[in-house]
N, C-alpha and C positions, 0 to 999 in steps of 0.2 A: 579257513583251512586248518586241518589239524596239524599239531606240531610233528616234526620229522620222526621223533621216536614213536609216536602213535601210528604214523603211516607205515613205518617199518614193521611194527608189531602186527598191524592189520594185514600186511603183505605176507608175513610169516604164517599167520593163522590161515589165510586163504590157501597158501601152499600146503599146509597140513591137511586141510579139508580136502583139497584135490588129491593128495596122496591117499587119504582114506577112501575116497570115491574110486580111485584107480585100483584099489584092492578088492573091490566088489566083483562078483562074477558078472559076466556080460549082461544077462537079463536085468540084474539089479542096477548095474551101472547105467544102462540105457534108460530105464524108467526114471531114475533119480536125475540124470542129466536133462532129460526132456522136461521134467517138471520144474526143477530149480534153476537150471542154467539156460534152458530154452523157454522157460516161463509158459509152458503149455498147460491147458486145462486138462482135467481127466478125460473129457470127451475128445479133445484133440489127440491126446496120447493114445486113447482107445482106437481112433481112426488110423493113426500113424502105425501102430503096432498090430493092428487088426485083432484087438482083444476086446472083450466085454468090459464095460466101464467098471463093473464090480471086481473083475480080475485085476484091472489096473489099480484100483483102490487097495485091494488085498495085497498085491505084490509090492506096492509102494510102502505100505505099512510094514511088512516084513523086511523089506530092504532097508528102511530107515532104522529099524531096530539093529540090524547087522552093521549098518554104517555108524551108529552110535558106539557100538562095541569097538569097532576099528578105530574110530576117532579118539575115543578115550585112551586107548593104548598108544596112539601116535602122540597125543597131547601130553601124555605121561612120560614119553620118551622111550617107550617099549616098541622097538622096531618090528617085533613080531605081531603086535596088535592083540596080545593075549593078556587077560587079567590073571594075576597070581592065583586067584580062587579057581580058575579054570584049568590050571596046569595039573 
């Protein structure tokens, strides 16, 4: 079992990741949640959302790029999720 401080840190990071996911637009949030929280394959996401598998792959890639931007801002303490270079 990890020490209490490690458990607390892991919980805080999970909350930050969830906050970043919540900032995604609905189509992005949906595909990210299905893939990483629902643990669905691309084929299962394709069937669920009635999209082509290649569309799922492309959307997920773009959405993960956006999620990375948002997460970096949140982890850095920037509540707007914007990098100084983008202002």
